C-alpha positions as CSV (number, residue, x, y, z in Angstrom):
1,X,12.6,-3.9,5.5
2,X,10.3,-2.9,8.3
3,X,7.6,-5.2,9.7
4,X,5.0,-2.7,8.3
5,X,6.5,-3.0,4.8
6,X,6.7,-6.8,5.0
7,X,3.0,-6.9,6.0
8,X,2.1,-4.6,3.1
9,X,3.9,-6.8,0.6
10,X,2.3,-9.9,2.0
11,X,-1.1,-8.2,1.6
12,X,-0.4,-7.2,-2.0
13,X,0.7,-10.8,-2.9
14,X,-2.3,-12.3,-1.2
15,X,-4.7,-9.9,-3.0
16,X,-3.1,-10.6,-6.4
17,X,-3.4,-14.4,-5.7
18,X,-7.0,-14.2,-4.7
19,X,-8.4,-11.6,-7.2
20,X,-8.1,-13.5,-10.4
21,X,-9.4,-13.8,-13.9
22,X,-10.1,-17.3,-15.2
23,X,-9.5,-18.1,-18.9
24,X,-11.8,-20.5,-20.8
25,X,-9.4,-23.4,-20.3
26,X,-9.5,-22.9,-16.5
27,X,-6.2,-21.1,-16.1
28,X,-6.4,-18.4,-13.4
29,X,-4.4,-15.2,-13.6
30,X,-4.0,-12.2,-11.3
31,X,-6.2,-9.3,-12.4
32,X,-3.1,-7.1,-12.8
33,X,-0.3,-7.9,-15.1
34,X,2.5,-5.8,-16.8
35,X,2.5,-4.0,-20.1
36,X,5.6,-3.2,-22.1
37,X,4.7,-0.9,-24.9
38,X,7.6,1.5,-25.6
39,X,9.9,-0.4,-23.2
40,X,13.2,-1.5,-24.6
41,X,13.6,1.4,-27.0
42,X,15.9,3.6,-24.9
43,X,19.2,2.0,-24.0
44,X,19.6,4.4,-21.0
45,X,16.4,3.1,-19.5
46,X,17.2,-0.6,-20.0
47,X,18.4,-1.5,-16.5
48,X,15.6,0.4,-14.9
49,X,12.9,-1.2,-17.1
50,X,14.3,-4.7,-16.4
51,X,14.3,-4.1,-12.6
52,X,10.7,-2.8,-12.8
53,X,9.5,-5.9,-14.6
54,X,11.4,-8.2,-12.2
55,X,9.9,-6.4,-9.2
56,X,6.4,-6.8,-10.7
57,X,7.0,-10.6,-11.0
58,X,8.2,-10.7,-7.4
59,X,5.0,-8.9,-6.3
60,X,2.8,-11.4,-8.1
61,X,2.0,-9.6,-11.4
62,X,3.2,-12.6,-13.4
63,X,1.6,-11.9,-16.7
64,X,3.9,-9.9,-19.0
65,X,2.5,-8.7,-22.3
66,X,4.7,-7.7,-25.3
67,X,4.5,-7.8,-29.1
68,X,6.8,-8.1,-32.1
69,X,5.6,-4.6,-33.1
70,X,6.9,-2.9,-29.9
71,X,10.2,-1.3,-30.8
72,X,10.5,-3.8,-33.7
73,X,11.3,-6.6,-31.3
74,X,13.2,-4.5,-28.8
75,X,10.5,-4.9,-26.1
76,X,10.6,-8.7,-26.5
77,X,14.4,-8.7,-26.1
78,X,14.1,-6.6,-23.0
79,X,11.4,-9.0,-21.6
80,X,13.6,-11.9,-22.4
81,X,16.4,-10.4,-20.4
82,X,14.1,-9.6,-17.5
83,X,12.7,-13.1,-17.2
84,X,16.0,-15.0,-17.6
85,X,16.1,-17.6,-14.9
86,X,12.5,-16.7,-13.9
87,X,10.6,-18.2,-16.9
88,X,8.6,-20.6,-14.7
89,X,7.3,-17.6,-12.7
90,X,5.9,-15.8,-15.7
91,X,2.8,-16.0,-17.9
92,X,4.3,-14.8,-21.2
93,X,2.1,-13.1,-23.8
94,X,3.2,-11.8,-27.2
95,X,1.4,-10.6,-30.3
96,X,1.7,-11.2,-34.0
97,X,1.4,-8.5,-36.7
98,X,-1.7,-9.0,-38.9
99,X,0.5,-9.2,-42.0
100,X,2.4,-12.1,-40.4
101,X,-0.8,-13.9,-39.4
102,X,-1.1,-16.1,-42.5
103,X,-0.1,-19.7,-42.8
104,X,3.0,-18.7,-44.8
105,X,4.4,-16.4,-42.1
106,X,2.9,-17.0,-38.6
107,X,5.3,-19.9,-37.7
108,X,8.3,-17.8,-38.6
109,X,6.9,-14.7,-36.7
110,X,6.3,-16.9,-33.6
111,X,9.8,-18.4,-33.9
112,X,11.4,-15.0,-34.1
113,X,9.4,-13.8,-31.0
114,X,10.5,-16.9,-29.1
115,X,14.2,-16.3,-30.0
116,X,14.0,-12.6,-28.9
117,X,12.3,-13.7,-25.6
118,X,14.8,-16.5,-25.0
119,X,12.2,-19.1,-24.5
120,X,10.7,-22.1,-26.5
121,X,7.1,-21.5,-25.5
122,X,4.5,-18.7,-25.3
123,X,1.8,-19.0,-22.8
124,X,-0.5,-16.9,-25.0
125,X,-0.1,-15.6,-28.5
126,X,-2.5,-12.9,-29.8
127,X,-3.4,-11.5,-33.2
128,X,-2.5,-7.9,-32.6
129,X,-5.4,-6.5,-34.7
130,X,-7.4,-7.7,-37.6
131,X,-5.9,-7.4,-41.0
132,X,-6.4,-8.8,-44.5
133,X,-5.7,-12.4,-43.7
134,X,-8.9,-14.4,-43.1
135,X,-9.7,-15.4,-39.6
136,X,-10.0,-19.0,-40.7
137,X,-6.3,-18.9,-41.9
138,X,-5.0,-17.2,-38.8
139,X,-6.9,-19.7,-36.5
140,X,-5.5,-22.6,-38.5
141,X,-2.0,-21.1,-38.0
142,X,-2.6,-20.6,-34.3
143,X,-3.9,-24.2,-33.9
144,X,-0.8,-25.5,-35.7
145,X,1.5,-23.6,-33.4
146,X,-0.4,-25.0,-30.4
147,X,-0.1,-28.6,-31.6
148,X,3.6,-28.1,-32.3
149,X,4.1,-26.9,-28.7
150,X,5.2,-23.4,-29.6
151,X,2.2,-21.8,-27.8
152,X,-0.1,-23.0,-25.1
153,X,-3.1,-21.0,-26.1
154,X,-4.1,-18.1,-28.4
155,X,-6.3,-15.1,-28.5
156,X,-7.0,-11.8,-30.2
157,X,-6.6,-8.1,-29.7
158,X,-8.6,-5.0,-30.8
159,X,-11.6,-7.1,-31.8
160,X,-15.0,-5.5,-31.6
161,X,-18.3,-7.4,-31.0
162,X,-18.9,-8.2,-34.7
163,X,-15.3,-9.5,-35.1
164,X,-15.8,-11.7,-32.0
165,X,-19.1,-13.1,-33.3
166,X,-17.4,-13.9,-36.7
167,X,-14.5,-15.5,-34.9
168,X,-16.8,-17.5,-32.7
169,X,-18.6,-18.9,-35.8
170,X,-15.3,-19.9,-37.5
171,X,-13.9,-23.4,-37.2
172,X,-11.9,-23.6,-33.9
173,X,-12.7,-20.0,-33.2
174,X,-14.1,-21.0,-29.8
175,X,-10.6,-21.9,-28.8
176,X,-9.9,-18.1,-28.4
177,X,-8.9,-17.4,-24.8
178,X,-9.1,-13.6,-24.5
179,X,-9.5,-10.3,-26.3
180,X,-7.1,-7.5,-25.5
181,X,-8.7,-4.1,-25.9
182,X,-8.4,-0.5,-24.7
183,X,-10.4,0.0,-21.5
184,X,-10.4,2.4,-18.7
185,X,-12.7,4.8,-16.8
186,X,-12.5,7.3,-19.7
187,X,-13.1,4.7,-22.4
188,X,-16.1,2.6,-21.5
189,X,-17.6,1.9,-25.0
190,X,-17.0,-1.8,-24.8
191,X,-19.5,-2.0,-22.0
192,X,-22.4,-1.5,-24.4
193,X,-22.1,-4.8,-26.3
194,X,-18.6,-6.3,-26.4
195,X,-18.1,-6.8,-22.7
196,X,-21.6,-8.4,-22.2
197,X,-21.0,-10.7,-25.2
198,X,-17.7,-11.8,-23.8
199,X,-19.1,-12.3,-20.3
200,X,-21.9,-14.4,-21.9
201,X,-19.3,-16.5,-23.6
202,X,-17.1,-16.8,-20.5
203,X,-14.2,-15.0,-22.2
204,X,-12.4,-12.3,-20.2
205,X,-10.8,-9.2,-21.6
206,X,-7.3,-7.9,-21.2
207,X,-7.3,-4.1,-20.7
208,X,-4.4,-2.3,-22.2
209,X,-3.6,1.4,-21.2
210,X,-5.9,1.0,-18.2
211,X,-4.6,4.3,-16.8
212,X,-5.2,6.2,-20.1
213,X,-2.2,6.8,-22.4
214,X,-1.9,10.5,-21.7
215,X,-3.4,13.9,-22.6
216,X,-6.6,15.3,-21.1
217,X,-8.1,12.0,-20.1
218,X,-5.2,11.0,-18.0
219,X,-5.1,14.5,-16.4
220,X,-8.8,14.0,-15.5
221,X,-8.1,10.7,-13.9
222,X,-5.4,12.5,-11.8
223,X,-7.5,15.6,-10.9
224,X,-11.2,14.7,-10.9
225,X,-12.7,15.7,-7.5
226,X,-14.6,12.5,-7.2
227,X,-11.6,10.3,-7.8
228,X,-9.6,12.5,-5.4
229,X,-12.2,12.0,-2.7
230,X,-12.3,8.3,-3.1
231,X,-8.5,8.1,-3.2
232,X,-8.4,10.0,0.0
233,X,-10.9,7.6,1.6
234,X,-8.6,4.7,0.9
235,X,-5.4,6.7,1.4
236,X,-4.1,5.9,-2.1
237,X,-3.3,7.7,-5.3
238,X,-5.9,8.7,-7.9
239,X,-4.5,6.4,-10.6
240,X,-4.7,3.5,-8.1
241,X,-8.5,4.2,-7.9
242,X,-8.7,4.1,-11.7
243,X,-6.8,0.8,-11.9
244,X,-8.9,-0.7,-9.1
245,X,-12.0,0.3,-11.1
246,X,-10.7,-1.5,-14.2
247,X,-10.2,-4.8,-12.3
248,X,-13.4,-4.5,-10.3
249,X,-14.9,-7.6,-11.8
250,X,-13.5,-11.1,-12.4
251,X,-13.7,-10.8,-16.2
252,X,-11.1,-8.1,-16.7
253,X,-7.3,-8.3,-16.4
254,X,-5.4,-5.0,-16.7
255,X,-1.8,-4.6,-18.0
256,X,-0.5,-1.2,-16.9
257,X,3.0,-0.3,-17.9
258,X,5.5,1.0,-15.2
259,X,9.1,1.9,-15.5
260,X,9.8,3.2,-12.1
261,X,9.8,0.8,-9.2
262,X,7.4,3.0,-7.1
263,X,4.9,2.9,-10.0
264,X,5.2,-0.9,-10.2
265,X,4.4,-1.0,-6.4
266,X,1.5,1.4,-6.8
267,X,0.0,-0.7,-9.6
268,X,0.3,-3.9,-7.5
269,X,-1.2,-2.1,-4.5
270,X,-4.4,-1.4,-6.5
271,X,-5.3,-5.1,-6.1
272,X,-5.9,-4.4,-2.4
273,X,-8.6,-1.8,-3.2
274,X,-12.1,-3.1,-3.4
275,X,-14.4,-0.3,-4.4
276,X,-17.9,-0.2,-2.8
277,X,-21.1,0.0,-4.7
278,X,-21.3,3.6,-3.6
279,X,-17.8,4.3,-5.0
280,X,-18.8,2.8,-8.3
281,X,-22.0,4.7,-8.5
282,X,-20.2,8.0,-7.9
283,X,-17.6,7.2,-10.6
284,X,-20.5,6.3,-13.0
285,X,-21.8,9.8,-12.6
286,X,-18.5,11.4,-13.7
287,X,-17.6,8.8,-16.2
288,X,-20.9,7.5,-17.5
289,X,-21.6,4.1,-19.0
290,X,-22.3,4.1,-22.8
291,X,-26.0,4.3,-23.8
292,X,-25.3,3.3,-27.5
293,X,-22.9,1.4,-29.6
294,X,-19.5,3.2,-29.8
295,X,-16.6,2.6,-32.2
296,X,-13.9,0.5,-30.6
297,X,-11.2,2.7,-29.1
298,X,-7.8,1.8,-30.4
299,X,-4.4,3.3,-29.7
């Protein structure tokens, strides 16, 4: 490795260490982690996916997010293989199905996730989305898992502002650490009410699909003239600008997925980019902030 490459890697690691999100319990986390949706489902990609996750860990993207839903457990098995011998370097997140979130099933669901991941402890356990089980029952189950030492902390996913308010006013609901929602330049609806509410209550968000999942929105992030001009200014790729935008504040942690090592590196490099007020104003013109309440975007 050349001196130039070594200097670049050092800069990436330093940026990830210094640009953090702080959870309500005081735990700090780099603003960029790693998502794993659809990973582990293709045996031919397995080795590449494992290496990609391991490279991300080495670069400092220590949060890895998975779920029992992803590939019916295949993603958790892949993550378990990737973190073998590296568990202490990883902040491990998994999610429980809503229909497994009652007192009769949540302990078993968590145990199954732990087995697939090859660990005895989750750093963070999320309710994947809201279902028919009452919030009070799910919270009771989460608190029980915490007291038993199966999870360190818990949170939610795909909760809108009304859901968060109800959660907050439920017994032990204030122990929620984070809300994982869809958020990127082309999906800014949460900025109208959910994001301000969470900021007021000192609870960060975890942005999934921060580079858009695909289709026309992702093409726009790759081809928009304003993004291209800003990317040229920083000598980076357009999607790195989009990711830098998502982590522009200290209350948002993004979890992009990457399978190829060059994409892992590109995601990590986004931590170096600190957009100026002028950059942000220009992006606001192309991708405007919401002016009214929007339905929560969910993939």
